[in-house]
C-alpha positions, -999 to +999 in steps of 0.1 A: +090-346+119+116-360+095+145-344+114+131-357+147+128-392+133+162-392+118+178-380+150+160-407+170+170-434+144+208-426+147+209-425+184+189-455+185+214-475+164+244-458+182+228-471+217+222-506+202+259-507+190+272-492+223+255-521+242+267-548+219+301-535+218+302-530+256+293-567+264+315-579+234+348-561+250+337-569+286+328-607+280+350-618+252+378-594+250+377-592+288+391-557+291+384-537+323+355-515+327+370-483+319+386-495+287+353-512+276+332-481+283+358-459+263+356-483+232+319-483+235+315-447+237+337-444+207+319-468+186+286-449+197+300-415+186+314-429+154+280-445+146+259-415+153+283-393+131+283-418+102+245-421+103+242-382+102+264-378+073+245-407+054+211-391+061+223-357+053+239-369+019+206-387+009+186-357+019+207-334-003+207-359-032+169-360-030+166-326-042+195-326-066+217-301-047+256-300-040+268-299-005+279-263-010+245-253-022+228-269+008+252-253+033+246-220+015+208-224+020+211-233+056+231-204+063+204-182+047+177-199+065+195-194+098+199-156+091+165-152+079+151-167+113+173-141+132+156-114+110+121-124+117+130-124+155+140-089+153+109-079+134+088-096+161+105-077+188+094-044+171+057-053+168+046-042+202+066-010+198+050+003+168+020+022+186-003+012+158-028-015+158-032-016+121+008-020+117+011-046+145-015-067+127+004-063+094+036-073+110+020-102+128+008-115+093+042-106+076+064-125+103+037-155+101+042-157+062+080-154+066+081-183+092+059-203+067+084-197+038+113-206+060+097-238+072+089-249+035+126-240+024+140-261+054+116-291+044+125-288+007+157-267+003+154-265-037+125-241-030+151-215-020+156-206-056+119-200-059+118-174-033+153-160-035+139-124-035+124-132+000+159-139+014+178-116-005+156-084-007+121-084+009+130-097+044+157-073+047+134-044+036+108-055+061+133-053+089+146-020+078+111-005+075+099-018+108+129-003+126+125+029+110+088+030+116+093+022+153+120+050+156+097+075+140+066+066+162+088+072+193+098+107+185+084+131+213+071+156+187+054+149+155+065+174+130+051+175+094+083+160+082+079+131+107+043+126+098+053+126+061+081+100+068+057+079+087+031+079+060+058+070+033+072+042+055+037+027+060+031+027+022+064+012+015+057-015+042+024-023+027+042-030-005+070-051+011+042-071+030+024-078-002+059-090-016+062-114+012+027-128+006+036-134-030+068-151-020+045-175+001+023-179-028+052-191-052+068-214-023+034-234-021+025-232-058+046-262-067+031-282-039-004-273-054+007-283-088+019-316-076-013-322-057-034-313-087-013-338-109-018-365-084-056-358-084-057-359-121-037-393-122-061-407-096-091-396-115-077-407-148-070-443-133-103-445-118-119-437-152-098-462-170-106-488-145-144-482-148-142-483-186-123-516-184-149-530-161-178-519-183-162-535-214-159-567-196-197-571-187-214-595-209-240-579-231-277-584-222-290-609-247-327-614-252-339-646-238-364-670-256-387-694-235-401-723-252-436-733-244 
């Protein structure tokens, strides 16, 4: 949602500057149509490019990253999406409902991790093992499992290899789920801190209000 908003804002500002510059060149400078259009397009492109650079710099600075770190994380995210896509292509070829369900859950968790890192790049360092180890292992094991299930004859060696691959894939799937838990843990901690702060502020306000109430003094009535 944030990226869509940023995209819309910079193109909206660029469009406004394009219109203003076109009428300025056409009315006051009195250049011909082609020259006015070219100058206005140049201003539009420059404005959009500048806004994009400013937005990206603010986004990177928000999470305390350098530009090189940000670019590396974006590259890893892009590669991870490609790997998840390859795993998904293998799902329907596994010939095992249990494994299909397992891979569906694995890819769902993987996409959630990638989404969290794209939204908050600094989370990448919390789940580095996912990008550098677990996702690669999942892709390799899925390809191996699919290859074994498509063998025309199932010898004892193939059955043993299938069993070992399933067990290893189970462990990798559990690792990916743990990666997801680590990725969302910081958000849960932040939420808990905010709830504690709200609760503490509410209790403090109630305490002040209670102290400010006048004491109930006994009333005496004269006859």
